[in-house]
N, C-alpha and C positions, 0 to 999 in steps of 0.2 A: 547438620546442614547438607553435607555430602549425601547422606542417606536420603534426605528429602528430595534433593535434586535428582538422584538416581531413580527414586520411586516415581516422581512426577513424569520422568521421561519414559519409564517402563510402562506406565499406565496410559500413555498417549495412544489413541486409536490409530490403527494402520490407515494410511491415506486411502487405500482401496475401499475401506468401509465407510468413508466419509462422502463418497460421491452421491449425487442426487439419483433417485430412482429413474427419473426421466427429465428431459429438458423441454421447455415450452416450445411448441411448434406453431401455435396460432397466436394472434394478437391478444385474444382473451386470456390465454394461459400466461402470456408475458405480463399482462396487467395483474393477474393473480400473484405471480412470483414477486412483482414489485411491491404489492401490498404486504406480502408475507415478510419480505426483507425490511420494509419500513417499520412494520409492527415489531419485528425482532429488535431493532435498534431502540424503539420506544420502550419496550419491556426491559431491555438491558439498562437503559438510563433510569427507569423508574425503580428497579429493585436489584440490579446487578445480576451476574450470571447465575448466582445461587438460587434465585427465585424465578429464573426463566424456565418455563415449561412450554411444550408444544401446545398445550391447551390454552395457556394465557396468550400465546402468540396468535393462535387461531381466532380467539375472541377479539383481540385487538384488530386483526386483519379482516374480520367479518367473513371468515371462511370456516368450513367445517374441519374438524380434526382429521376426518377421512381425506379431505382435499390436501391437507398438510402432508399426510403420509404418502399421498400419490407422488410427491416430489422428494420429501426428506424422510428417511426411515427412522430417524431419531434426532434428538436435540443436538448432538455433536455434529451431525451432517449439516444441520441448519446453520449452526455457528460457523462451521468451516466454509460454507457457501458465502457468508457475510464477509469473511476475511478474504476469500478469493475475489469477491466482487470489488473490494477496496483496492486490492493489488491491480486488478485490470483497469479500474478507473484512473489510477495514478499513471499507469503506463500509457493509457489513451491520451491523457493530458500532456505527457512528455512527448509523444509522437506528434501531436499538434504543434507544440512549441518548437520541435526540431524542424518541421516544415517551414515555420516562420523564420527560423534563425539560419537556415541553410544559405551559405555564401557570406555570412556576416563575419566581421573580424573577431579575433579571440576574446577581446574584452566584452564585446556585445554577447558573444556566445556564453561566456561565463555568467554574466549578469542574467541573461535570459533563462538559462537552465536553472540557476539557483532560485530565481523568482518563480518559475513555473513549478518547480518541485515543492517550494513552500506553499504556493497557492493550492496545489493538489492535496498536500498533507493537512492544510488548515482550513480548507473550504468549509468544513463543518467540524470545528475543533472538538465539540462535545462528543459527537459520534466517533470521531477519530480516537479519542481517549478510550472510549468503550471498546473499540475494535482492537486497540493495542493491548488492552487488558485480557481479551480472550485469545489473541493470537499466540500467546505463550503456551496455550494448552495443546497446541498441535505441532506436529513435525512438519515444518514448512521448508525444510532444507532444499527439496527439489524445486519448489516454487520460487524460493528466493534466489537459488542458483540460476534459474531460467531468467528471472527478472534482472539479475545482475548482468547476465550475458547480453540481454537486449539493451540494457542501459549503456554498456560498454560499446556495443555496436553503434548505437544511436549517437553517443558523444563522439566516438571516433570518426564517424562520418562528418560531423560538424567541424571537428578540428581539421580534418583533411581538406575540407572545402573552404576554410578560412583563408582569405587572401594574404594575410600576414602570418599564416602558420608555416613553421619550418621545423617541426619537431622530429627528432630522429626516431623516436619510438611512440607512434601515435596510440597504439593499443595500451601501453603502460600508462600514458598520460590520461587516457579515457578511463582506465581502471581507477586511478587515484581520484579523479574528479567524481566518479560515481561513488567511491568510498566516502569522500568528503560530504557529498550530498546526503547519502543514506545514513552514515554514522552520526553526523552532527544532529540531524533532525530526530533520529531515534533516541538519542541520549536525552535531548530536551523534552521530547514527548513522554518518555517513560519516567522522567523526573517530575512530571506534573504540568509542564508547559505553562508556566506563569506568563501573563501577558507581557511583562517587561522582558522576559527571556526570549519570547517569540519576536518581539520588536528588535531586540539586539541581534538575533539570528538573521532576521530579514535584512538588517543593515550590513552585517559583517560577512555572512556566508558568500554573497557574490564577490565581495572583495577578496576573500580567501581563495576562491576558485580562480579568480582573475590573476591574482598574484602568483599562484602556482603555475598556471599556463604561461605567464610571461617569463617566469624563471626557467621553465622547461623548454621554452622556444629557442 
């Protein structure tokens, strides 16, 4: 088991090798990228990562293989782009939620953050499961560290503006709330995310975050 773990990490491609060859600069190119990303998810869901090839994705996206290679030099770069896109979409959702929650009390902040996080993670539960499955193939340490920093800053800003907030260490409180959100959802998603478990999480996660903030206040 330890050897398998070590080998899987040793074989992970370096992040620099996973970057796209170019970024879309025109509306037409953006449409092409969107079609490629959608096709990638569809191929993943149909046959899993083992049967995913750039040729299959190109056929599903109705683009040439040459067009695929203009953006992604290989299959791993394409999959990495899908994971990055998911991370960015989640952060965008949380930024919108933060704007809506600014100035709200701690209980409202806790409920709003937990609900927004769950909404972002489960908007397309089938696709999310597929993305979780491929995310383990990459070294996401830098990306996850940046996302965590952004979440701590976002949550800390909301706590600081809460009219009933009186926390001595806002940054530590924000860190714990971010860990509660990220850790709980990840465990449930990686375990299969049964419908009942998701419903339970949606009911209890806001309560857990609210109880923590109330106790730390």
